[in-house]
N, C-alpha and C positions, 0 to 999 in steps of 0.2 A: 785806414781809419776812420774815412770819411763814409763809407758804406756801413761800417758796424754802427757810425753815428745818426746813419739815416734810418736806418733798423731799429734804433731805437726809438726818434722820433716817432716813426710811423706808431709803432706798439703802445705809446703813449697817447697818440693823435686817434687810434681806435681801438678804445675800451673793450667791442667783441673779439679784439685776436689775444687779449692779455691770458686769458685762460676759457678753456671751454666748459661750457655750465654742469653741472650735475644735472640729469633728467630721472625722474620717477616715475617713466613709463614703463608699463606691463607688456608692452608689444613693440620690442626692438627689433631693429633690420639688421641683415648682416652688411649691408653696405649704405651710406650715403654718398651719393654722386651727382655732383655738381656737372652739366652738359655745360659747358660757355663756349658761344658761337662767335662768330664775325659778322658783326651787322654795320660797320664801315662803310665807307662811301665807295670803298672798289667794289663792293658786292651790290650788283644791279637786280634787277628784281628777280630775272627768271634764276639768275645764280641762287639768291636769296631762297626760294621757292623750293631748289633743288635740295639745299641744305636742312629746311626745314622739314621737306617731304622723307630725306634720307634718313633725320635721328626718326622721324614719325613710324617709319618702316624698320628700322632698327630695334628699336625698344618694342614692339610689338611680335617680331620675329619670331618663331620656335624655337630656334637655337636659342635665343639669348632668353625665352622664356626656360627652356629646359636646364638652361645655366643657374636661372636664379633658384628651382624648384631643386636643384642640387644641392643647393646651401641649405645649412642646420636649422636657420626660420625660413629659408624661402622667401625673405622679402626683399624688397630694395623699394631704399628711398630718393626721388629722382628730381630734380629741380634742373631748371632752365633759365638761362645768365645770356644775354646779348650785351658784347662789348666793342669798344671803339673809344669813343670821349675820352679823353681825361677827365677822371673822378668822376665816369658817366655809367659808369654798365649800371645795367638793369638786369631785374629780377622780371622776366616776363610768364614763365610757369613756376608758384610756389612749390613747396613739396607738397609730392603723392607719391602713394605707397602702390607698389607694383607687386602684387602677389602669384596673378593668370592673365588667361587670355582676356578678360574682362576688364581689369585693373588696368592693362596695358593699352588695352585698347581706347579706353579713358584719356590716359596718359598720352597716348599718340596724338588722338583728336584736338588737345589742349595744347600740344606743342606744334602741331600742324595750324591751328586756326589763330591763336596770339596775335594781337596787332603787334608792327615791328616797333620797335624801340628808334630813335633817332639818334645816331651815333656819328661818330668821324673820326679820321686818324686810326692808330695802332696803338691803344694804351695798354697794353699784354696786363702791365704790373700792376694797375690798378681795375682790370678784370679780376685777376687772382687774390687782390685784397680783398674783392667784394664777395668771391665763391667763399673764400674762407670764414670772412664773418656772417655769411648765409649759413654754412655749416653748421657752427656757433650755435645758431637761432633752430635748426631744425629740431621736429616736433618726436622725433625716435632717437634713442641713444643704438649706437652701433661702434663695433671694434673696427671696422673697415669705415674708410673716409678718402674719398677721391674726389678731384678737378681734373674733369675731360676736357683741354682746350683744345678749338679748330681754329685756324685763320691761313689765311694768304698771305701774310707780311710776319716782319717783326716787330718788336717793340719801339713804338715810338710817341714820343711824349707823354710818358705817364709819369703821374705826381711821385710815385714808389717805383724807380726802376725795377722789371722783369726779376732779373736773380735776386733782389732781395726781399720781392712780396713773396718770391719763391718758398725761399728760407724761411720765413716767419710761418708759409703755411705746413711745411715740412716740421717746424718747430712745434708743430700742434698735433703732430703724427700723420698728418693729410698727404697722400700721394699725390702729385700731378702729374697728369700723361698729357700729352699732344698728338695732334693729329696735321700733319703740314700740308696743306691744299697749296700745289705748285705750278700747276699751266698756266696761269694770266700771273701770275707771280713772278716781279722783276729776279726772283729768290732761285731762279730755276737750277736743276742740274743736283739736286741734293743739298743745294745751300742752305734753304729754309727748314730741311729737317735738320742740317747741322746745328743752325741758329736755336733751335728748340730744344735741341738736346743738352746747347748749353748754357741757355737763357730760363729754359720754363719747364722741363724736365726736372721732376725731386722727388727722392723718396725712395724705402728701399723698393726693389723691383719697378720701377716707372720707367717708360718707355716713349717712343714717339713713333708713331705712324706715317705713312706717307699716301694721299690721295693725289693720283696722277692727275685728276681735275676732277670737277664739282660733280660730275654723271658717276664718278669712282668713287663719291663720298658715302654713299649709303652702304656700300660693300665695304669698304674703310670703318666706317663707323661700326656695322655689325661686329666685324673682327673684332673691332678695339673692346666693345660692350662684353663680347663673350669673354675675353682675356680679362678684364677688369672683374667682373663678375664671375666667373668659374675659378680664378685661380687667388688665393690668399697670400699677399705678397710678405715674403718671409722677412719677420723682423719688425711689423710696424707696430706701431704701438696702441695698445689698448683707448677708447674714448674713456 
């Protein structure tokens, strides 16, 4: 009952989550994708660079571009969010449309070069709330909407706990996938992946992948993007 009450309060306090707005766009995309990455204090400068470089490499990789081109509209809408601080998740790269190598290279450069936001702790729930609201404000319509959250720790100090925030996103027809980075985590041995499967993952066809370390991040992110872009989640709600 307490969780349901908090969920109702979160909906009331966050009007952007109450309903996705109707869009009169003539150029919809196949998928709206928010990449939400861990920028908390546990991530040092070298690890942060590996994470950003991994995303940039993945978004412009030929196999990801082939997956985008295989879709009916051949278009992906993507944005980058950094999270950590309670209530402090930040959009560091707003929505960009990716359709070909040129637009993918532009998105990759923006994601590699954007200034790092200031974050602390591991407020995953608040990151999901932020990403859900960002999808609600997207400039294009899409039948598929996904939040792709990666991190090296479980939910800590969120104003809205991760399971409740996840359920609010899923109620909007959004799929929530996870990428657990376990190498430097105290939650090694599959424990972090299991925590993400329980508290973060949600929606039809949702999944969690595991990166052995931050140097494995590019490989894991590329595999994740291909899976997210190429596969239509059965039963996903239309926008």
